[in-house]
N, C-alpha and C positions, 0 to 999 in steps of 0.2 A: 091755086095751090094744089100740089099733088099729094096724095096720101099713099104710103106704103105700109102694109101690115105684114110683119114677119114675127116668127116666134124666137128666132135666134140669128144673130149676126156674128160671124167669126171671121178672123183675118184670113186672107188667102195664103199667107205664109208668115212665119214668125209668130210673135205674141202681141204685137202692137196693132191696134185698130184705130184708124183715122176716120173721123166723120166730118165731112165738110172741108172747106179750104181755110187757109189763114185769113183771119178777119171776119169769118162767119160767126154767127151767134147760134147757140143751141137753145131751143125753147122747149121746156117740159110742161106737160099739162099741169095747170095750177101753179107752175113755177116751183114745185115742191118735190123733193125726193124723200119719201118716208124713211124714218129711222130703220124700220124693219127691213128696208132694202139694202142697208149698209152692213158690211161684214162686222164692223164694231160700232155699236150705237151708244157706247158708254165710255167715259174717261174716268180715271181714278185720281183723286187729289187727297193727299195725306190719309190714304186708306179708305176714303169715302167714294163709292161709285156714283157718278152723276150722269144721267141721260143727256144726250145732246139736246139742247134747247130747254133742259130742265134746270132745277136749282136744288141746292142742298146746303146744310150747315156744315162748314168745314172747321174741324177743331184746330185751335191755334196751339203752336208749340210753346212749352214753358221754358223760357230763357232764364238762366241764372243771372244774378247780379252780384257785384262786389261793392260794398259800401264802406268797408273799413279794413285797414292793414295795420296790425300791431305785433311787434314794433314796426315802425316804418323805416327804420335804419338798422343795418347790420354791418358788422365788421367783416371785410373781405377775407381776413386771416383767421376768422373764427367760424363764420356761418351762424346758424341758430335756428330756433323754432319760431315760426310766424303764424299768427292766428288771423284768419279771414272771416269777416262778418258780411252778411248779405242776405239774399233770398234764393229760394228754389235750388239749393244744393241737393244732390242725390248721392247716395252711397254706392261706391266710393269714387269720387271724381279724380281725374288726372290733373295734376298741377305742374306747371312748367314756368320757368323764368325766361323771359324773352329780352334779349339785348337789342340795342338800337339797330344793329345790322340784320336783325331778323333771326339770328341763331337762338336756339332754345336749349335750356338745360332742365332736365326733369328733377323734381323734388326727390330727396332721398327717401322720404316716407310721407304718407298722407293719413291723417286721422279724421274721420267723419264723426262729428258730434251730433248734429241735427241739420235741418234744412237751412238754418241761418248761420251755422258755425262750422268751419273746417280749419284745421291746423296742419301745417306741413313743416318738415325739417329739411334744411339744405346744408350741405357741407361747404367746403371752400372751392371745390372744383367748378370752374366756369365763372367764378366771381373775381372781378378786377376792381381795385380801388378806383373810385370816381366814375365807373361805368354803371349807371343806374339801370334797373330792369323793370319791365312790366310783368304782371302775373297773369298767366293764362290758366283758366279753370274749365275743364271739359267734363260734363256729366256722362255717365255710361250711355245715354241715349244719343250722344253726339252734340247736344246743345251746349254752347260754350260762351264764355265771357272773357274779355280782356280788361284788366284794371285800368281805370282812367288816370290813376296817379302812379308815381314811381315807388318802387322799393329802393331806397337809397343805399348804395354800397359805398361805405366809407370806413377807412381804418381809424380806429379810436386813438386817442393820445397815448404816448408811451413815455414813461419816466426813464430818462437816461441817467438821472441821479438815483442810485439805489442804496447808497450808504453815505454817512456823514462823518466828518473828522471829529475826533474827540476835542473837548475843550477843557478849560480849567475852572473849577468852582469859584464863584464870586468874581469872575473876570469876564471881560467883553468877549463876545462870540459872533462870528458871521460865517455863513455858508450859503452858496448858491444851490438852488434846486431847479434843475432843467428838465424840460419835457419837449418831445418832438410831436408835432401834430400837423394835420393837413388844413386846419382852419383855426381861427382865433380861439385861444384856449385860456382858461382861468385856473390858476392853482390856488387851492384853499385847504383849510383844515377839515378833515372828514368828520361827519356828524358823530358825536359821541367820543371824539378824541380831543386831546388838549396838549398844548406845548408846555415845556418847562416854564415855571414862573420866571418872568423877566425876559423871555424870548418871544418875539412876534414875527409874523410872516408878512412881508411887504407885498405890494401889488404886483401883478404879473405884467411883464413887458415882453414884446417880441424883439429879441436881441439880434436875430438874424434868420432869414429864410423861414424854416419851419421850426425853429427853436424858440421856446418860450421859457421865461425865467422869473422866479420869485426868490427873494433873499430872506433867509432866516437870520435875525440879528437881535442883539440885546446883551444882557448880562446874565450869565448862568447863576443859579441859586448857590448859596453857601452850602458847604457840606463838610462833614468831618471825615468822611471816607468816600472812596470812589463811588459814584452813583450814575446809573444809566436811566435815561428818560425815554420811554417808548411812545410813539404817536404815529398817526396815519394821515397822510395828505391825499387829496384827490385832484384830478385834472379833468375839467369839463370842456369839451370843444363846442363849436358852433352848432353841431347836430345833436347836442345834449348827450353825447356819448361820454361816459365817466370811467376813468381808470383810477384805481387807488394804489398807493405805495406805502408800505410800512417802513418807518425810519426810526432811528434812535440817535441820541447824543449822549455820550459818556462824559461826565464831568469828573476830571481827575483832581486830586488834591495836591496842590503845590506846597512848597515849604512855607509860603506865607500863610497857608490855611491849616498847616499842621500844628500839633500841640507844641508848646515851648519846651526848652530844656531847663532842667534844674541844675 
């Protein structure tokens, strides 16, 4: 084996230096190139410098989590304020609504309460009935989370019956109350309200497509003068969305209920 001792080897031309032929192996003394011989003997991971061949404790990033969405359903025609619960929220995060096609819509406003509670408001822009969304929350440091459950976008029920015909005191009465809704809906008397004595509300039926109906029927109370009875009904759909409607029935006094002639 021959030995050549030199202080410097430089290429004859250009900047590339070739030692040996293809397939040859280079053997260094002790098979080691010391770190000090390298131009860069460290790498940086998450802000921590680590020597080649060394070790270090690398800090982990703090990822936010979303564990709750309330309410979990909003009306596409109304929007609303949603409260997120979770962990590791930082002031003030960016909140976006992500549709199934990947398109995102930023929240109208975001309120940071603490590391476990954030609320945001969304208008109606970008919301489409039946197209549910996921929630993206991004902290100022870039750490982010996507909700594992949907924020349901659903139009609430709508009363198409907004007024009722008059009836006659002490006589039979019947009137339909109709509601349009995207899902099975029940019409009922609103809490704290009551119907005129002798009038009841029947069960709700799906009369066609998105139309649901309940019938008010019975006998109106006796009265010596025209009397108006006010009450409120409510419609509740399959997503527990509730719409109320104030209604009234005026009982008129017919000749059979009026005073006699002398």
